[in-house]
Each structure stands twice: as C-alpha cells, then as structure tokens.
All heavy atoms as TSV, in Angstrom:
chain	resi	resn	atom	element	x	y	z
A	1	MET	N	N	0.659	-19.106	-13.411
A	1	MET	CA	C	1.722	-18.961	-12.433
A	1	MET	C	C	2.703	-17.865	-12.851
A	1	MET	O	O	3.167	-17.107	-12.023
A	1	MET	CB	C	2.430	-20.312	-12.280
A	1	MET	CG	C	3.541	-20.314	-11.281
A	1	MET	SD	S	2.891	-20.070	-9.628
A	1	MET	CE	C	4.366	-20.171	-8.700
A	2	LYS	N	N	3.010	-17.808	-14.166
A	2	LYS	CA	C	3.936	-16.779	-14.639
A	2	LYS	C	C	3.356	-15.388	-14.444
A	2	LYS	O	O	4.092	-14.456	-14.131
A	2	LYS	CB	C	4.266	-16.994	-16.111
A	2	LYS	CG	C	5.124	-18.189	-16.384
A	2	LYS	CD	C	5.439	-18.298	-17.856
A	2	LYS	CE	C	6.257	-19.535	-18.139
A	2	LYS	NZ	N	6.550	-19.656	-19.573
A	3	ASN	N	N	2.062	-15.260	-14.608
A	3	ASN	CA	C	1.422	-13.952	-14.430
A	3	ASN	C	C	1.506	-13.495	-12.985
A	3	ASN	O	O	1.703	-12.314	-12.710
A	3	ASN	CB	C	-0.030	-13.988	-14.891
A	3	ASN	CG	C	-0.145	-14.089	-16.390
A	3	ASN	OD1	O	0.781	-13.739	-17.108
A	3	ASN	ND2	N	-1.279	-14.592	-16.854
A	4	ALA	N	N	1.356	-14.407	-12.039
A	4	ALA	CA	C	1.425	-14.056	-10.621
A	4	ALA	C	C	2.829	-13.593	-10.255
A	4	ALA	O	O	2.986	-12.611	-9.519
A	4	ALA	CB	C	1.015	-15.245	-9.765
A	5	VAL	N	N	3.846	-14.255	-10.754
A	5	VAL	CA	C	5.229	-13.851	-10.482
A	5	VAL	C	C	5.504	-12.488	-11.081
A	5	VAL	O	O	6.120	-11.626	-10.455
A	5	VAL	CB	C	6.220	-14.916	-11.016
A	5	VAL	CG1	C	7.646	-14.421	-10.924
A	5	VAL	CG2	C	6.043	-16.221	-10.289
A	6	PHE	N	N	5.018	-12.259	-12.307
A	6	PHE	CA	C	5.196	-10.975	-12.967
A	6	PHE	C	C	4.533	-9.850	-12.169
A	6	PHE	O	O	5.116	-8.783	-11.975
A	6	PHE	CB	C	4.620	-11.041	-14.391
A	6	PHE	CG	C	4.765	-9.783	-15.166
A	6	PHE	CD1	C	6.006	-9.369	-15.622
A	6	PHE	CD2	C	3.655	-8.993	-15.431
A	6	PHE	CE1	C	6.143	-8.196	-16.337
A	6	PHE	CE2	C	3.781	-7.821	-16.145
A	6	PHE	CZ	C	5.036	-7.422	-16.602
A	7	VAL	N	N	3.324	-10.088	-11.683
A	7	VAL	CA	C	2.601	-9.084	-10.894
A	7	VAL	C	C	3.341	-8.801	-9.590
A	7	VAL	O	O	3.462	-7.641	-9.175
A	7	VAL	CB	C	1.152	-9.536	-10.629
A	7	VAL	CG1	C	0.466	-8.659	-9.600
A	7	VAL	CG2	C	0.368	-9.561	-11.919
A	8	ILE	N	N	3.850	-9.809	-8.932
A	8	ILE	CA	C	4.596	-9.616	-7.681
A	8	ILE	C	C	5.854	-8.792	-7.918
A	8	ILE	O	O	6.181	-7.898	-7.126
A	8	ILE	CB	C	4.925	-10.978	-7.038
A	8	ILE	CG1	C	3.639	-11.632	-6.530
A	8	ILE	CG2	C	5.932	-10.824	-5.907
A	8	ILE	CD1	C	3.804	-13.056	-6.082
A	9	ILE	N	N	6.544	-9.045	-9.004
A	9	ILE	CA	C	7.758	-8.279	-9.323
A	9	ILE	C	C	7.411	-6.820	-9.600
A	9	ILE	O	O	8.083	-5.906	-9.092
A	9	ILE	CB	C	8.499	-8.913	-10.519
A	9	ILE	CG1	C	9.109	-10.247	-10.088
A	9	ILE	CG2	C	9.577	-7.978	-11.058
A	9	ILE	CD1	C	9.681	-11.063	-11.225
A	10	ILE	N	N	6.372	-6.560	-10.367
A	10	ILE	CA	C	5.948	-5.194	-10.688
A	10	ILE	C	C	5.519	-4.451	-9.430
A	10	ILE	O	O	5.873	-3.282	-9.227
A	10	ILE	CB	C	4.820	-5.192	-11.743
A	10	ILE	CG1	C	5.329	-5.746	-13.061
A	10	ILE	CG2	C	4.233	-3.803	-11.929
A	10	ILE	CD1	C	6.452	-4.958	-13.696
A	11	VAL	N	N	4.772	-5.108	-8.554
A	11	VAL	CA	C	4.339	-4.483	-7.303
A	11	VAL	C	C	5.546	-4.148	-6.432
A	11	VAL	O	O	5.603	-3.083	-5.808
A	11	VAL	CB	C	3.337	-5.389	-6.555
A	11	VAL	CG1	C	3.100	-4.908	-5.138
A	11	VAL	CG2	C	2.028	-5.459	-7.328
A	12	GLY	N	N	6.529	-5.014	-6.397
A	12	GLY	CA	C	7.746	-4.745	-5.629
A	12	GLY	C	C	8.514	-3.548	-6.166
A	12	GLY	O	O	9.016	-2.716	-5.396
A	13	ILE	N	N	8.608	-3.444	-7.478
A	13	ILE	CA	C	9.291	-2.299	-8.086
A	13	ILE	C	C	8.539	-1.005	-7.779
A	13	ILE	O	O	9.147	0.010	-7.402
A	13	ILE	CB	C	9.449	-2.512	-9.605
A	13	ILE	CG1	C	10.466	-3.617	-9.867
A	13	ILE	CG2	C	9.861	-1.225	-10.306
A	13	ILE	CD1	C	10.524	-4.073	-11.305
A	14	LEU	N	N	7.229	-1.013	-7.915
A	14	LEU	CA	C	6.438	0.178	-7.616
A	14	LEU	C	C	6.535	0.561	-6.148
A	14	LEU	O	O	6.585	1.741	-5.812
A	14	LEU	CB	C	4.974	-0.036	-8.021
A	14	LEU	CG	C	4.704	-0.060	-9.516
A	14	LEU	CD1	C	3.252	-0.418	-9.787
A	14	LEU	CD2	C	5.060	1.268	-10.152
A	15	PHE	N	N	6.558	-0.422	-5.272
A	15	PHE	CA	C	6.706	-0.149	-3.842
A	15	PHE	C	C	8.042	0.551	-3.570
A	15	PHE	O	O	8.111	1.497	-2.789
A	15	PHE	CB	C	6.620	-1.458	-3.045
A	15	PHE	CG	C	6.701	-1.270	-1.567
A	15	PHE	CD1	C	5.604	-0.808	-0.861
A	15	PHE	CD2	C	7.865	-1.551	-0.876
A	15	PHE	CE1	C	5.672	-0.633	0.512
A	15	PHE	CE2	C	7.941	-1.380	0.484
A	15	PHE	CZ	C	6.841	-0.915	1.185
A	16	GLY	N	N	9.100	0.114	-4.235
A	16	GLY	CA	C	10.397	0.757	-4.077
A	16	GLY	C	C	10.412	2.169	-4.623
A	16	GLY	O	O	11.039	3.065	-4.046
A	17	LEU	N	N	9.718	2.395	-5.725
A	17	LEU	CA	C	9.689	3.726	-6.329
A	17	LEU	C	C	8.934	4.747	-5.495
A	17	LEU	O	O	9.278	5.918	-5.495
A	17	LEU	CB	C	9.088	3.657	-7.733
A	17	LEU	CG	C	9.919	2.950	-8.793
A	17	LEU	CD1	C	9.155	2.900	-10.103
A	17	LEU	CD2	C	11.257	3.620	-8.974
A	18	VAL	N	N	7.898	4.327	-4.797
A	18	VAL	CA	C	7.140	5.293	-3.993
A	18	VAL	C	C	7.702	5.453	-2.584
A	18	VAL	O	O	7.286	6.356	-1.870
A	18	VAL	CB	C	5.633	4.938	-3.926
A	18	VAL	CG1	C	4.999	4.990	-5.285
A	18	VAL	CG2	C	5.393	3.629	-3.241
A	19	ASN	N	N	8.636	4.630	-2.177
A	19	ASN	CA	C	9.159	4.705	-0.817
A	19	ASN	C	C	10.603	5.167	-0.709
A	19	ASN	O	O	11.084	5.380	0.409
A	19	ASN	CB	C	9.030	3.346	-0.123
A	19	ASN	CG	C	7.630	3.096	0.339
A	19	ASN	OD1	O	7.039	3.917	1.008
A	19	ASN	ND2	N	7.078	1.959	-0.030
A	20	PHE	N	N	11.312	5.315	-1.813
A	20	PHE	CA	C	12.722	5.676	-1.742
A	20	PHE	C	C	13.084	6.735	-2.776
A	20	PHE	O	O	12.527	6.769	-3.865
A	20	PHE	CB	C	13.608	4.442	-1.975
A	20	PHE	CG	C	13.466	3.398	-0.919
A	20	PHE	CD1	C	12.669	2.291	-1.124
A	20	PHE	CD2	C	14.130	3.533	0.290
A	20	PHE	CE1	C	12.535	1.324	-0.140
A	20	PHE	CE2	C	13.989	2.573	1.277
A	20	PHE	CZ	C	13.189	1.477	1.063
A	21	HIS	N	N	14.031	7.620	-2.397
A	21	HIS	CA	C	14.667	8.550	-3.321
A	21	HIS	C	C	15.947	7.878	-3.794
A	21	HIS	O	O	16.715	7.360	-2.980
A	21	HIS	CB	C	15.072	9.857	-2.622
A	21	HIS	CG	C	13.947	10.648	-2.074
A	21	HIS	ND1	N	13.110	11.397	-2.854
A	21	HIS	CD2	C	13.535	10.853	-0.794
A	21	HIS	CE1	C	12.234	12.011	-2.095
A	21	HIS	NE2	N	12.468	11.688	-0.837
A	22	PHE	N	N	16.206	7.891	-5.091
A	22	PHE	CA	C	17.452	7.386	-5.659
A	22	PHE	C	C	18.237	8.599	-6.133
A	22	PHE	O	O	17.842	9.256	-7.101
A	22	PHE	CB	C	17.166	6.418	-6.810
A	22	PHE	CG	C	16.402	5.198	-6.373
A	22	PHE	CD1	C	15.024	5.161	-6.447
A	22	PHE	CD2	C	17.076	4.102	-5.872
A	22	PHE	CE1	C	14.314	4.056	-6.029
A	22	PHE	CE2	C	16.381	2.976	-5.457
A	22	PHE	CZ	C	14.996	2.951	-5.533
A	23	ILE	N	N	19.328	8.916	-5.436
A	23	ILE	CA	C	20.069	10.149	-5.680
A	23	ILE	C	C	21.416	9.798	-6.290
A	23	ILE	O	O	22.227	9.099	-5.679
A	23	ILE	CB	C	20.242	10.933	-4.371
A	23	ILE	CG1	C	18.871	11.173	-3.737
A	23	ILE	CG2	C	20.965	12.243	-4.630
A	23	ILE	CD1	C	18.915	11.615	-2.314
A	24	LEU	N	N	21.662	10.309	-7.493
A	24	LEU	CA	C	22.899	10.056	-8.214
A	24	LEU	C	C	23.892	11.169	-7.929
A	24	LEU	O	O	23.669	12.322	-8.280
A	24	LEU	CB	C	22.628	9.971	-9.717
A	24	LEU	CG	C	23.820	9.729	-10.612
A	24	LEU	CD1	C	24.455	8.375	-10.296
A	24	LEU	CD2	C	23.403	9.791	-12.061
A	25	PHE	N	N	24.984	10.824	-7.243
A	25	PHE	CA	C	26.063	11.765	-6.974
A	25	PHE	C	C	27.167	11.562	-8.005
A	25	PHE	O	O	27.046	10.718	-8.890
A	25	PHE	CB	C	26.617	11.558	-5.554
A	25	PHE	CG	C	25.672	12.033	-4.479
A	25	PHE	CD1	C	24.913	11.133	-3.759
A	25	PHE	CD2	C	25.545	13.377	-4.197
A	25	PHE	CE1	C	24.043	11.563	-2.774
A	25	PHE	CE2	C	24.679	13.827	-3.209
A	25	PHE	CZ	C	23.929	12.909	-2.500
A	26	ASP	N	N	28.248	12.321	-7.896
A	26	ASP	CA	C	29.331	12.240	-8.878
A	26	ASP	C	C	29.907	10.838	-9.006
A	26	ASP	O	O	30.222	10.389	-10.093
A	26	ASP	CB	C	30.448	13.221	-8.512
A	26	ASP	CG	C	30.004	14.664	-8.688
A	26	ASP	OD1	O	29.247	14.926	-9.632
A	26	ASP	OD2	O	30.403	15.504	-7.874
A	27	ASN	N	N	30.066	10.147	-7.879
A	27	ASN	CA	C	30.718	8.836	-7.935
A	27	ASN	C	C	29.919	7.718	-7.264
A	27	ASN	O	O	30.449	6.635	-7.056
A	27	ASN	CB	C	32.110	8.924	-7.303
A	27	ASN	CG	C	32.044	9.450	-5.882
A	27	ASN	OD1	O	30.979	9.749	-5.378
A	27	ASN	ND2	N	33.194	9.577	-5.254
A	28	SER	N	N	28.674	7.977	-6.906
A	28	SER	CA	C	27.897	6.926	-6.246
A	28	SER	C	C	26.395	7.177	-6.396
A	28	SER	O	O	25.971	8.251	-6.805
A	28	SER	CB	C	28.260	6.864	-4.756
A	28	SER	OG	O	27.883	8.061	-4.115
A	29	LEU	N	N	25.642	6.187	-6.036
A	29	LEU	CA	C	24.190	6.261	-5.996
A	29	LEU	C	C	23.761	6.035	-4.553
A	29	LEU	O	O	24.115	5.019	-3.945
A	29	LEU	CB	C	23.568	5.196	-6.900
A	29	LEU	CG	C	22.049	5.094	-6.884
A	29	LEU	CD1	C	21.430	6.284	-7.593
A	29	LEU	CD2	C	21.589	3.811	-7.523
A	30	LYS	N	N	23.037	6.981	-3.997
A	30	LYS	CA	C	22.559	6.866	-2.614
A	30	LYS	C	C	21.056	6.647	-2.631
A	30	LYS	O	O	20.347	7.165	-3.489
A	30	LYS	CB	C	22.860	8.144	-1.824
A	30	LYS	CG	C	24.314	8.518	-1.769
A	30	LYS	CD	C	25.067	7.610	-0.860
A	30	LYS	CE	C	26.512	8.097	-0.777
A	30	LYS	NZ	N	27.282	7.417	0.191
A	31	ILE	N	N	20.582	5.881	-1.676
A	31	ILE	CA	C	19.152	5.612	-1.533
A	31	ILE	C	C	18.700	6.187	-0.202
A	31	ILE	O	O	19.299	5.921	0.836
A	31	ILE	CB	C	18.871	4.105	-1.611
A	31	ILE	CG1	C	19.334	3.555	-2.954
A	31	ILE	CG2	C	17.390	3.830	-1.388
A	31	ILE	CD1	C	19.258	2.057	-3.073
A	32	LEU	N	N	17.639	6.985	-0.257
A	32	LEU	CA	C	17.138	7.678	0.923
A	32	LEU	C	C	15.655	7.370	1.070
A	32	LEU	O	O	14.897	7.459	0.097
A	32	LEU	CB	C	17.367	9.183	0.756
A	32	LEU	CG	C	16.969	10.100	1.875
A	32	LEU	CD1	C	17.797	9.814	3.132
A	32	LEU	CD2	C	17.162	11.547	1.457
A	33	LYS	N	N	15.227	7.004	2.257
A	33	LYS	CA	C	13.817	6.684	2.524
A	33	LYS	C	C	12.987	7.956	2.454
A	33	LYS	O	O	13.353	8.980	3.006
A	33	LYS	CB	C	13.691	6.049	3.913
A	33	LYS	CG	C	12.286	5.722	4.333
A	33	LYS	CD	C	12.035	4.253	4.212
A	33	LYS	CE	C	10.721	3.857	4.832
A	33	LYS	NZ	N	9.597	4.009	3.970
A	34	LYS	N	N	11.863	7.891	1.742
A	34	LYS	CA	C	10.954	9.032	1.632
A	34	LYS	C	C	10.136	9.172	2.907
A	34	LYS	O	O	9.901	8.198	3.623
A	34	LYS	CB	C	10.006	8.852	0.451
A	34	LYS	CG	C	10.669	8.955	-0.894
A	34	LYS	CD	C	9.641	8.839	-2.003
A	34	LYS	CE	C	10.289	8.932	-3.356
A	34	LYS	NZ	N	9.301	8.833	-4.437
A	35	ASP	N	N	9.675	10.395	3.183
A	35	ASP	CA	C	8.835	10.601	4.352
A	35	ASP	C	C	7.351	10.365	4.060
A	35	ASP	O	O	6.555	10.212	4.969
A	35	ASP	CB	C	9.054	11.990	4.960
A	35	ASP	CG	C	8.719	13.107	3.997
A	35	ASP	OD1	O	8.669	12.850	2.792
A	35	ASP	OD2	O	8.516	14.238	4.468
A	36	ASN	N	N	6.976	10.328	2.762
A	36	ASN	CA	C	5.611	9.956	2.389
A	36	ASN	C	C	5.634	9.243	1.041
A	36	ASN	O	O	6.562	9.377	0.267
A	36	ASN	CB	C	4.672	11.168	2.348
A	36	ASN	CG	C	5.155	12.242	1.401
A	36	ASN	OD1	O	6.178	12.104	0.753
A	36	ASN	ND2	N	4.416	13.321	1.329
A	37	MET	N	N	4.597	8.469	0.769
A	37	MET	CA	C	4.569	7.662	-0.449
A	37	MET	C	C	4.112	8.512	-1.632
A	37	MET	O	O	2.958	8.924	-1.701
A	37	MET	CB	C	3.640	6.478	-0.262
A	37	MET	CG	C	4.142	5.477	0.741
A	37	MET	SD	S	3.015	4.105	0.995
A	37	MET	CE	C	3.116	3.285	-0.570
A	38	THR	N	N	5.048	8.782	-2.545
A	38	THR	CA	C	4.762	9.561	-3.744
A	38	THR	C	C	5.816	9.251	-4.800
A	38	THR	O	O	6.868	8.710	-4.481
A	38	THR	CB	C	4.743	11.063	-3.423
A	38	THR	OG1	O	4.456	11.782	-4.608
A	38	THR	CG2	C	6.046	11.538	-2.843
A	39	PHE	N	N	5.514	9.600	-6.043
A	39	PHE	CA	C	6.486	9.416	-7.109
A	39	PHE	C	C	7.375	10.652	-7.283
A	39	PHE	O	O	8.289	10.639	-8.089
A	39	PHE	CB	C	5.786	9.105	-8.436
A	39	PHE	CG	C	5.272	7.698	-8.520
A	39	PHE	CD1	C	3.916	7.443	-8.537
A	39	PHE	CD2	C	6.142	6.629	-8.592
A	39	PHE	CE1	C	3.435	6.159	-8.624
A	39	PHE	CE2	C	5.681	5.327	-8.678
A	39	PHE	CZ	C	4.330	5.095	-8.694
A	40	ASP	N	N	7.119	11.731	-6.562
A	40	ASP	CA	C	7.901	12.959	-6.688
A	40	ASP	C	C	9.325	12.748	-6.195
A	40	ASP	O	O	9.550	12.142	-5.146
A	40	ASP	CB	C	7.260	14.099	-5.895
A	40	ASP	CG	C	5.934	14.525	-6.478
A	40	ASP	OD1	O	5.719	14.282	-7.677
A	40	ASP	OD2	O	5.121	15.094	-5.731
A	41	ASN	N	N	10.274	13.273	-6.944
A	41	ASN	CA	C	11.696	13.224	-6.600
A	41	ASN	C	C	12.190	11.803	-6.372
A	41	ASN	O	O	12.998	11.556	-5.491
A	41	ASN	CB	C	11.990	14.084	-5.365
A	41	ASN	CG	C	11.750	15.540	-5.631
A	41	ASN	OD1	O	12.208	16.071	-6.634
A	41	ASN	ND2	N	11.025	16.192	-4.737
A	42	THR	N	N	11.714	10.865	-7.153
A	42	THR	CA	C	12.177	9.490	-7.016
A	42	THR	C	C	13.599	9.354	-7.533
A	42	THR	O	O	14.452	8.793	-6.856
A	42	THR	CB	C	11.241	8.529	-7.759
A	42	THR	OG1	O	9.944	8.618	-7.167
A	42	THR	CG2	C	11.731	7.103	-7.654
A	43	PHE	N	N	13.872	9.890	-8.713
A	43	PHE	CA	C	15.218	9.875	-9.274
A	43	PHE	C	C	15.736	11.300	-9.297
A	43	PHE	O	O	15.156	12.168	-9.951
A	43	PHE	CB	C	15.207	9.290	-10.689
A	43	PHE	CG	C	14.748	7.871	-10.728
A	43	PHE	CD1	C	13.480	7.551	-11.152
A	43	PHE	CD2	C	15.597	6.852	-10.323
A	43	PHE	CE1	C	13.041	6.246	-11.183
A	43	PHE	CE2	C	15.170	5.532	-10.345
A	43	PHE	CZ	C	13.888	5.231	-10.778
A	44	VAL	N	N	16.836	11.544	-8.567
A	44	VAL	CA	C	17.385	12.891	-8.427
A	44	VAL	C	C	18.827	12.883	-8.899
A	44	VAL	O	O	19.621	12.038	-8.490
A	44	VAL	CB	C	17.302	13.363	-6.955
A	44	VAL	CG1	C	17.872	14.753	-6.807
A	44	VAL	CG2	C	15.874	13.308	-6.453
A	45	ASP	N	N	19.166	13.838	-9.762
A	45	ASP	CA	C	20.524	13.990	-10.264
A	45	ASP	C	C	21.233	15.064	-9.441
A	45	ASP	O	O	20.845	16.227	-9.468
A	45	ASP	CB	C	20.495	14.384	-11.740
A	45	ASP	CG	C	21.867	14.456	-12.356
A	45	ASP	OD1	O	22.839	14.006	-11.724
A	45	ASP	OD2	O	21.969	14.964	-13.487
A	46	ALA	N	N	22.248	14.673	-8.683
A	46	ALA	CA	C	22.988	15.612	-7.838
A	46	ALA	C	C	24.451	15.661	-8.247
A	46	ALA	O	O	25.339	15.796	-7.417
A	46	ALA	CB	C	22.852	15.211	-6.376
A	47	ARG	N	N	24.703	15.564	-9.537
A	47	ARG	CA	C	26.076	15.614	-10.024
A	47	ARG	C	C	26.477	17.054	-10.289
A	47	ARG	O	O	25.663	17.868	-10.713
A	47	ARG	CB	C	26.227	14.800	-11.302
A	47	ARG	CG	C	26.016	13.315	-11.083
A	47	ARG	CD	C	26.118	12.558	-12.367
A	47	ARG	NE	N	24.919	12.887	-13.166
A	47	ARG	CZ	C	24.737	12.494	-14.397
A	47	ARG	NH1	N	25.643	11.787	-15.020
A	47	ARG	NH2	N	23.635	12.815	-15.039
A	48	GLY	N	N	27.726	17.366	-10.029
A	48	GLY	CA	C	28.277	18.678	-10.347
A	48	GLY	C	C	27.646	19.798	-9.544
A	48	GLY	O	O	27.494	19.724	-8.338
A	49	ALA	N	N	27.269	20.857	-10.241
A	49	ALA	CA	C	26.737	22.054	-9.587
A	49	ALA	C	C	25.302	21.878	-9.103
A	49	ALA	O	O	24.780	22.751	-8.425
A	49	ALA	CB	C	26.813	23.229	-10.550
A	50	LYS	N	N	24.659	20.783	-9.411
A	50	LYS	CA	C	23.272	20.549	-9.005
A	50	LYS	C	C	23.136	20.194	-7.529
A	50	LYS	O	O	22.031	20.099	-7.014
A	50	LYS	CB	C	22.659	19.445	-9.861
A	50	LYS	CG	C	22.596	19.779	-11.326
A	50	LYS	CD	C	22.076	18.606	-12.119
A	50	LYS	CE	C	22.213	18.863	-13.598
A	50	LYS	NZ	N	21.853	17.684	-14.380
A	51	LYS	N	N	24.239	20.012	-6.833
A	51	LYS	CA	C	24.183	19.633	-5.418
A	51	LYS	C	C	23.507	20.699	-4.578
A	51	LYS	O	O	22.775	20.389	-3.643
A	51	LYS	CB	C	25.588	19.370	-4.883
A	51	LYS	CG	C	26.202	18.121	-5.422
A	51	LYS	CD	C	27.599	17.941	-4.904
A	51	LYS	CE	C	28.236	16.760	-5.604
A	51	LYS	NZ	N	29.647	16.675	-5.361
A	52	ILE	N	N	23.727	21.968	-4.889
A	52	ILE	CA	C	23.106	23.053	-4.126
A	52	ILE	C	C	21.591	23.009	-4.280
A	52	ILE	O	O	20.858	23.175	-3.302
A	52	ILE	CB	C	23.654	24.423	-4.605
A	52	ILE	CG1	C	25.163	24.495	-4.402
A	52	ILE	CG2	C	22.957	25.557	-3.899
A	52	ILE	CD1	C	25.607	24.375	-2.963
A	53	LYS	N	N	21.116	22.761	-5.492
A	53	LYS	CA	C	19.678	22.674	-5.734
A	53	LYS	C	C	19.068	21.512	-4.957
A	53	LYS	O	O	17.973	21.616	-4.409
A	53	LYS	CB	C	19.424	22.499	-7.225
A	53	LYS	CG	C	17.962	22.522	-7.599
A	53	LYS	CD	C	17.766	22.106	-9.041
A	53	LYS	CE	C	17.653	23.296	-9.932
A	53	LYS	NZ	N	17.312	22.938	-11.329
A	54	VAL	N	N	19.792	20.419	-4.874
A	54	VAL	CA	C	19.305	19.245	-4.140
A	54	VAL	C	C	19.258	19.538	-2.640
A	54	VAL	O	O	18.301	19.169	-1.961
A	54	VAL	CB	C	20.202	18.022	-4.433
A	54	VAL	CG1	C	19.880	16.877	-3.515
A	54	VAL	CG2	C	20.052	17.604	-5.871
A	55	LEU	N	N	20.267	20.214	-2.131
A	55	LEU	CA	C	20.300	20.530	-0.700
A	55	LEU	C	C	19.201	21.504	-0.286
A	55	LEU	O	O	18.834	21.552	0.885
A	55	LEU	CB	C	21.655	21.108	-0.319
A	55	LEU	CG	C	22.767	20.094	-0.152
A	55	LEU	CD1	C	24.094	20.801	0.060
A	55	LEU	CD2	C	22.477	19.166	0.996
A	56	LEU	N	N	18.680	22.276	-1.212
A	56	LEU	CA	C	17.638	23.252	-0.900
A	56	LEU	C	C	16.225	22.736	-1.193
A	56	LEU	O	O	15.260	23.456	-0.969
A	56	LEU	CB	C	17.893	24.546	-1.679
A	56	LEU	CG	C	19.200	25.249	-1.339
A	56	LEU	CD1	C	19.387	26.460	-2.234
A	56	LEU	CD2	C	19.248	25.636	0.116
A	57	ASN	N	N	16.100	21.519	-1.673
A	57	ASN	CA	C	14.797	20.936	-1.980
A	57	ASN	C	C	14.092	20.555	-0.672
A	57	ASN	O	O	14.582	19.714	0.088
A	57	ASN	CB	C	14.985	19.707	-2.863
A	57	ASN	CG	C	13.691	19.140	-3.362
A	57	ASN	OD1	O	12.651	19.268	-2.733
A	57	ASN	ND2	N	13.756	18.491	-4.509
A	58	PRO	N	N	12.928	21.160	-0.373
A	58	PRO	CA	C	12.260	20.898	0.912
A	58	PRO	C	C	11.853	19.437	1.123
A	58	PRO	O	O	11.891	18.940	2.244
A	58	PRO	CB	C	11.024	21.792	0.879
A	58	PRO	CG	C	11.083	22.577	-0.350
A	58	PRO	CD	C	12.232	22.138	-1.169
A	59	VAL	N	N	11.475	18.755	0.054
A	59	VAL	CA	C	11.082	17.346	0.177
A	59	VAL	C	C	12.282	16.506	0.598
A	59	VAL	O	O	12.184	15.634	1.466
A	59	VAL	CB	C	10.489	16.839	-1.154
A	59	VAL	CG1	C	10.229	15.351	-1.100
A	59	VAL	CG2	C	9.225	17.596	-1.495
A	60	LEU	N	N	13.430	16.770	-0.006
A	60	LEU	CA	C	14.633	16.017	0.329
A	60	LEU	C	C	15.183	16.400	1.704
A	60	LEU	O	O	15.769	15.564	2.390
A	60	LEU	CB	C	15.690	16.211	-0.754
A	60	LEU	CG	C	15.305	15.658	-2.128
A	60	LEU	CD1	C	16.349	16.037	-3.158
A	60	LEU	CD2	C	15.118	14.169	-2.080
A	61	ILE	N	N	14.990	17.634	2.102
A	61	ILE	CA	C	15.424	18.054	3.441
A	61	ILE	C	C	14.643	17.293	4.502
A	61	ILE	O	O	15.214	16.800	5.481
A	61	ILE	CB	C	15.267	19.576	3.610
A	61	ILE	CG1	C	16.287	20.305	2.744
A	61	ILE	CG2	C	15.418	19.981	5.071
A	61	ILE	CD1	C	16.088	21.799	2.686
A	62	ARG	N	N	13.318	17.182	4.317
A	62	ARG	CA	C	12.501	16.427	5.282
A	62	ARG	C	C	12.901	14.959	5.323
A	62	ARG	O	O	12.813	14.302	6.357
A	62	ARG	CB	C	11.020	16.550	4.929
A	62	ARG	CG	C	10.401	17.864	5.305
A	62	ARG	CD	C	8.884	17.821	5.239
A	62	ARG	NE	N	8.368	17.343	3.957
A	62	ARG	CZ	C	8.074	18.112	2.918
A	62	ARG	NH1	N	8.262	19.414	3.001
A	62	ARG	NH2	N	7.605	17.587	1.799
A	63	ALA	N	N	13.350	14.428	4.198
A	63	ALA	CA	C	13.756	13.018	4.143
A	63	ALA	C	C	15.140	12.800	4.756
A	63	ALA	O	O	15.500	11.677	5.077
A	63	ALA	CB	C	13.735	12.527	2.708
A	64	GLY	N	N	15.932	13.871	4.910
A	64	GLY	CA	C	17.240	13.748	5.554
A	64	GLY	C	C	18.414	13.753	4.593
A	64	GLY	O	O	19.409	13.073	4.837
A	65	ILE	N	N	18.345	14.538	3.534
A	65	ILE	CA	C	19.422	14.576	2.545
A	65	ILE	C	C	20.733	15.084	3.146
A	65	ILE	O	O	21.810	14.652	2.751
A	65	ILE	CB	C	19.010	15.434	1.318
A	65	ILE	CG1	C	20.052	15.355	0.206
A	65	ILE	CG2	C	18.829	16.874	1.685
A	65	ILE	CD1	C	20.034	14.084	-0.542
A	66	LYS	N	N	20.646	15.952	4.119
A	66	LYS	CA	C	21.868	16.522	4.697
A	66	LYS	C	C	22.695	15.469	5.422
A	66	LYS	O	O	23.892	15.605	5.526
A	66	LYS	CB	C	21.517	17.676	5.622
A	66	LYS	CG	C	20.963	18.861	4.871
A	66	LYS	CD	C	20.669	20.031	5.749
A	66	LYS	CE	C	20.100	21.154	4.895
A	66	LYS	NZ	N	19.824	22.339	5.661
A	67	ASP	N	N	22.056	14.410	5.889
A	67	ASP	CA	C	22.801	13.327	6.547
A	67	ASP	C	C	23.678	12.562	5.578
A	67	ASP	O	O	24.669	11.958	5.966
A	67	ASP	CB	C	21.828	12.366	7.238
A	67	ASP	CG	C	21.071	13.013	8.377
A	67	ASP	OD1	O	21.581	14.020	8.928
A	67	ASP	OD2	O	19.987	12.532	8.702
A	68	LEU	N	N	23.332	12.565	4.283
A	68	LEU	CA	C	24.134	11.863	3.292
A	68	LEU	C	C	25.433	12.570	2.986
A	68	LEU	O	O	26.366	11.970	2.492
A	68	LEU	CB	C	23.336	11.703	1.984
A	68	LEU	CG	C	22.113	10.812	2.028
A	68	LEU	CD1	C	21.438	10.786	0.664
A	68	LEU	CD2	C	22.484	9.405	2.453
A	69	PHE	N	N	25.515	13.857	3.273
A	69	PHE	CA	C	26.710	14.641	2.972
A	69	PHE	C	C	27.724	14.620	4.109
A	69	PHE	O	O	28.785	15.178	3.986
A	69	PHE	CB	C	26.345	16.085	2.632
A	69	PHE	CG	C	25.773	16.227	1.253
A	69	PHE	CD1	C	24.399	16.275	1.072
A	69	PHE	CD2	C	26.586	16.289	0.150
A	69	PHE	CE1	C	23.855	16.395	-0.190
A	69	PHE	CE2	C	26.064	16.413	-1.119
A	69	PHE	CZ	C	24.689	16.476	-1.285
A	70	LYS	N	N	27.410	13.997	5.220
A	70	LYS	CA	C	28.344	13.938	6.357
A	70	LYS	C	C	29.405	12.900	6.144
A	70	LYS	O	O	29.280	11.925	5.524
A	70	LYS	CB	C	27.597	13.654	7.647
A	70	LYS	CG	C	26.736	14.815	8.077
A	70	LYS	CD	C	26.059	14.506	9.369
A	70	LYS	CE	C	25.200	15.680	9.783
A	70	LYS	NZ	N	24.476	15.457	10.988
C-alpha cells in the first residue's frame, strides 16, 4: 500500500513538471500552463535583468508570459 501511494505522489509531481512553467520573479513565484508536455523551461529565473531574456523566449511567449506582466 505504501508503494502505491509513493508512486501516485511521484506521478503527480512529474505531471506538474511537464505541464507547468514555474517562473521566479523578484518578489513572487508565478505558475504558467505549458502549451506542450516537456521538461524544457520548467523552472525559470526571471529576477533582475533576466526579465528581458524571459520575455524574448519563444516557448514562454507561446505559453503567454506577457500576460503575467500586466
């Protein structure tokens, strides 16, 4: 029974990692739904001067990163 619970928890974590971008801003953490299931750009650091690089990332643009800055 413990193994089944452990497997369910791991599958849930992996599902979250392939379906969401976790973007760290200066004072908050934003979660953005990915447009396709992949591990690319799962954790993104957008603190300080890195915001411009994040805004120009094509994967994040398709996911709607510009809506988070409004």
